[in-house]
N, C-alpha and C positions, 0 to 999 in steps of 0.2 A: 101551546102557548105561542107559539110562532104563527100559527095560522089565525088567531085571533089577533095578533100586532098587524099581522099584514093585511087579513083582508076587511076586519071588524072596526079597525079605526078609522074616524074619518073627522077631521074638523076643518069645516070650511074657512077660508079666510078670506072676507069681506072687506071694503075699504072701511077705514076708520070712521069716516062720515057716517054711514050706513050702522055701524055698531056702537056709535058714540050714544045713541038713545037706547038705554039698557031695557026699555019695555018694547022694543022693537021685534019682531019677529024673529028675525035674523040674528040679533043679538042674543035673546033667549037660547035659539037652537045650537049657536055656535058655542054658548055658556056650557048647555048642558053635554054637548060632545066633549069639551075640555074635561069637563069634571069626571065623566063618565072613562077617557084617558087616564086618566092622573089615579082613578080607582084601579084599572088596569095594570098599572104601573105600581100600586102597591102590592097586587095581588103576585105579579110576575116576581117581584123583589123577596115574596114570602117562601118561594123557592129556592134562594142563598142558602148554600151549605147541605142541599139535597142536590140539585142539578150541579151541574159543573158551573163554576164561576164564570169563564169565560161567557158561558152560554145566556146567563141571567145577566150580564152586564151587557151583552150586546142586544138581547131583546129590550131590556129595559131603559140604559141609556141611548146606544147607537140609533136605536130605532124608535121606540116610543118618545124619550125626551128629547133627544136631538132632532127629529125628524117631525114631530107632530107638538109636542107640548111647547118647547121651546119659542116658535114661530108665534103661536098664539102668546106666549108670556111676551115678547117683544113687540108685539102691536096693540100689546094692552097699553093705557095710559099709566104713567108712572102714578103711583098713589096707594090708596088701600086695596084696591083690587088687586094690583100689581104684586104687592107683599103678600095677599094671602096667598095668590097661587103660587108663589116663590116657596112660601113658608111649606104649604102641603107638599109640594113636591121634594122638598127637603127631609120633611119629616117620614117620607118614604124610604128613603136611602138608608141602608144598613149601616150602622156604625163601624162594623168589624171592617167595610172596604177602606176606610181613612184611618186605622191604626198604624199602619207600616209605612205612612206618606210623613216627609219630613216637612217642617212647618213652612207655610206659605205655597205648597205646592198641593197640586189635585188630582184626581185622577184624568188623564188623556182626553175620555169622553166626557168630562164636565167642565173642560175650558172655556166653552163658550158661554154656559151657564154661570160658570164663575164670573166672568168678566161682567156679564149683565148684574150679579147682583151687587160686585164692587162699583158700577156706576150707580 
């Protein structure tokens, strides 16, 4: 899993003006790479409870979400596309990770994502 995250994930960052046209090849490529990384995130977190929690959280949150997915989400204009991306990421996260948190708090690895959601 670590090798896939470190070597197979690539989401190019293009200027917003380049990807605003959803039919452009760059925009389509960037979107395909984003959704591929979301699928990898969902596969990584399936190992929750089987592989050590800290390893799954490091790969899924620190490496995939914060290094790749969040950058793309932050560069997506606010609106339905951004909401869909955020919903899909949230749907990947195991509920078990949040059971012992006190109200209003989150996992340290999710702080930047949570701030984006609040905006």
